[in-house]
N, C-alpha and C positions, 0 to 999 in steps of 0.2 A: 237668824241664829242658825248656823250650819249644824247638822247632826254629826257628832264626832264618834259616837259609839252606839251600838245596838246590842242588846242581849235578850234572849228568849229562852224560856224553860217550860217544859211540859205542855207545849202546844202542838197538837196533831203529831206529825212525825218528828218534831224537834224536841228532843229530850233536853239538850242544853247546847246553846250556841252563843258565842260572844265574839264580835269582830268590829274593827273600826270602819267608819264610812268616810270616804274621800269626796272631793268635789264631784267626781263621777265614779260610781261603784257599780260594777257589773257582777252579778251572781249567775254563773253558768253551770249547766249540768244536764244530764239526760232527763227525759220525762219520768216523773214519779220519784225524783230524788228529794223533793221538798222545797223547790224554789218558790212556788206559789204560797206555801205556808209561811215563808219568811216575809213575802210581800203582804200577805193578809195580816200578819202580826203587826207590822207597821201601820196598816190601815186601821187596826183596832184602836190605836192611840188617837187617831183622828176621830174615830167614831165616839170614843169616850168623851173627848172634848166637845163634840157636837151634841151629845145627849142621845145618841142612837146606838149605844153599845149593845143593848139587849136585842135590838132589831138586827144588827149586823151579825150577831152570833146565831140568831134564829134562822137567818139565811143559810147558815152552814149546818143546820140541823139541831141547833140548841147546844147548851153548855156540855152535856155528856159527850156529844159528838166531836168536840174540839180538844178534849183532854188527851194527853199522851196515853196511849193504850198499852205500852210496854210495862215491864216489871218495875215496881217501886220498892224502896226500902220499907221495912216494917214500920208502921206508924206514920209514914210519909203521907201528907194530905194530897188529895187529888185536886190540883189546881194548876193554872198556867200563870206565867209571869212574863211581862214584856216591859223593857225599860230602854230609855235613851239618855245619852249625855249630850247636851247642847254646849254652847260656848261656856257659860257660867252656871247653867242650870242642869239638873238631872231629874228625871221623872220615871217612876216605876209603878206599874199597875199589876195587881195579882188577883185573880178571880178563881172561885171554886164553885161547888155545887150548893144549891139552896138547902139549908139545914131542915130537917124534919120538924114539924109536919110541912110537906112541900105545898099542899094546896094545889090549885090549878096551874101554878106557874113554876112547876118543877124543872122546866128546861131553861129557865132564866139563868143568867150568871149571877153570882153573889160576890160582890167585891169584898175581898177579905182584907187586903192591905193596899194602901196607896201612900207614896212618899214623894215629896218634892224637896230637893236639896239645892242649896246655893253654894257654889264653890268660890272660895277666895284663896288663891294660891293652892297650897296643899291642905288647907282647912276646908271642912265640909259642914255646913250648917243646915239642920233640918228646918225647913220653912213651913211645911205642912205634913201632917201624918194622919193616916186613917187606919184604925184597927177595927174591922167590922163596922159597928155603928158609932164607935167613938172617934171623933175627929177634932184636931186642933190645927190652927193656922196662925202664923204671925202676921200682924196687921202692918200698916204702913209705918208705924212707929217702932215696930219690932216686938210689940207686946203679944204674948201668947193668948189666943182666944179659943175657948172651947165651945163647941156647938151643942147646945142642949137638945135642939130639935133633931129628931131621928131622920136620917137621910134614907133615900131609896137605896136598897141594897143592890139593885140591878144596874145602877148607873154610876159613872165616875163622879168624884167630888168636884172635878173641874167644871162639870155641867150644872152643878147644884149650888155652889157657892159663887155667885156671879155679882160681886160688889167691887167694881174697879177702884172706887175711891178708898175702900177699906183694905182691900187685898190686891194691890197693884201687881205684885209678882205673880200671883195665881192667874190674874186676868191676862197678863202679858204672855204667860205660858199657854193658856187656853187659846189666845188669839193667834199665837204662832202655829200651834197644831192645826187650827182650823184653816189656815192658809195653805197647808199641804194639799197637793193634788195627786189623784190616783187614776190611772187608766189601765183597764184590764180587758174589757170586752166592748166592742162596738157592734151594735146591731146592724146587720147587712141583709136580713131576710127581706123578701118582697114587700112586706108590710111595714118595714122600718120607716120611721119618720124622716130619716135623712135621705131616703129615696124619693121623697115627695116635697112639693113646694109647701113652705110653712110661713105663717105670719112671723116676720122677723123683727127683732129688737136688737139694739146694740149689745153684743155678746163678747166681752173681752176674755172670757174663759169658757172653753168648750165643756159641755156637760159630760159626765163620766161615761155615758153610753153613746155619745156622738149625736144625739137626737137633734141638736141645733147646729149641725155642721154648716149649713148654708149661711146662717147668721154669723157664726164665728169666723168663717172665711171672709164674708162681706165686711166684718169689723176690722179684720187685719188689712184688707184691701183699702179701707176707708181711713183708718186712723193709726194703722200699724205699719209693719214692714212689707208694704205691697210689692216692692221690688224683690225682696227676699222670697216672698211667697211664689211669685211667678217664675223666678229663677229655680226654685226648688222643684216646681212642677216640671220644668224643662230638663233639669238634671236627672230626675227620676224617669221621666217619659220623654225621651228626646223627640223633638219635632211636635210635641203636643202643647196645648195651651188650655188654661182654665178660664171658663166664662161664668160670670156671676150675674144672675138676672134678678131684677126687682120689678115685679108687676103688681102695682097697687099695694105695695107693702108686703107682698108674699115673695120670699126669697127662694131661689132654686139654683142649682149648679149644672153646668154642662162641661163636657170635655171634647175639644176638637183634636183629633188624632190624624197622623199621616195616612194618606190613602183613602180616607173616608170623605164623602161628599157633604156630609152634614155633621154637626156636633152631636155627641151622644148624651142623652138625658141621664140623670142620676139613676133612674130606674133600669137603665141598660148597662151601667158600668159593672165590672166584675167586683166580687167581694174584696179582692186584694187592692184594687184601685181605690175603692171607697175607704178601706181601712187606712191606706196610705194618706189619703186626703185628711182623714181624721187625725192622724199623727202630725201632719203639717199644721193643722189648726191648734192642736195641743201644744206643740213645741214652739210655735211662733206667736203665742198669745201676747197681746199688747200689755197684759197685766201678769207678768210672770210670777209664779209662786216661789217661795223660798226653797221648797222641797218638792220635787216632781218624781213620781214613781211610775214606771212602766212595766207591766207584767207581760212577758213574751210578746213584745210588739211585732215580732217577725211573723206571727200567725197569719196565714193566707197570703203572705207576700212572696213574690217571685224572688229567687236568690239574687237576681241582678239589682234588686232594690235595697239590699242590705248595706252596700257601701254608701249610697246616697243617704240612707237612714242614719248611718253612723256619723256622717258629716253633719246632718241636721241636728242630731242629739248633741254633738260637740258644740255647735253654735248655741243651742239652748243652754248649755252648761256655763256659758259666760254670764248668764243672768240668774240661773237657778242651780241648786245642788240637785244632781240627778242620780236616781237609783234604778237600775234595769235588771230584770231577770230574763234569761234567755237560754234556749238549748242550742242556739246557732253560734257556733264558734267563729263563723265569719263575721257576725255582728260584734262579738266581743273583741276580735282582732281589729276591726275598724275603729272601735271606740278606744282601744289602746293607742292606735296610730294617730287618730285625729283629736282625742281629748285627754290623752295621758291617763286613761281610766285604770283604776285598781280592779283587777279581775280576780274574783274568788270562785273557786270550783267546789261544788257540792257533790256528795255521793250519799248513798244510803247503805248502811252497814247494820245488819241485824234489825232492820226496821227503823233505825234511827238516822236522821239526817245529820251529816257531819261535814266539816270542812276537809278538803283534800290538802294536806300539808305539802 
């Protein structure tokens, strides 16, 4: 189910944003304009379905740290809202502060409202609704079911009402959000697992931090688009070739480059080269996700790699809807050229992230 629209309110620098998403959407803007906040807001929907909403917000400093810090109307509650419209479904999540007495978990989110709608033409039917601890959902026969058991306030209803046979629509929505994939930071420090041989298993989807890079590349080479993989390496690094080693089940990578008498081990490769290999593994996955989000994929890359990266993302968009944030206008231009991307520009005005008209 492609994502047709995204809206965000009260989250970090985003006071209020609403915009459509296309098969390829690129959000471009200078550092500090709020691009990553838009990316993280989308990621929160995935975390909510996964049952890790509280942990995701804890990584950002807890609930008080993620709320819009600007002025509010008198009596307006301190909360953030994130919502998406899919093909025939829409979902909205709204979180605020834990009510007093807070106890030891005062930095947790408190889910104030959740709504799932089913669209039939111009009509919209509420299929599930949460107001604090009160929840109802319509079952497979359309009957309204109220839940007497108290739900955890710091997690989404999608992660707590998991009964596919009774609530197939909620289950389908949760399954769709769980299939989304996000890539923001690949570890390339000397101790990073991707620089060292690792016990390998078949890996059709690269881990979010790239720790299983060798296994993901080996999987593409073995059961995926092996030709596309090696052509992508050649396009990005002319005259170079990728070597994948399997020594007693431990996988490792090497790069053979022009002018060098031996192949370079992963421990010797530059951060930019390793990041690009991670992007290759993410974008050529043999099990493509319905929705793929990349946050500033150009980080540490040489400018000469932006055009090949644009072509690579365009190829991936034939199998997945793609969302990219970037401050590199060259990458946005390449995605317009090769993928017909919709490019949205952001700026910050008075502390608030807004679209440039």
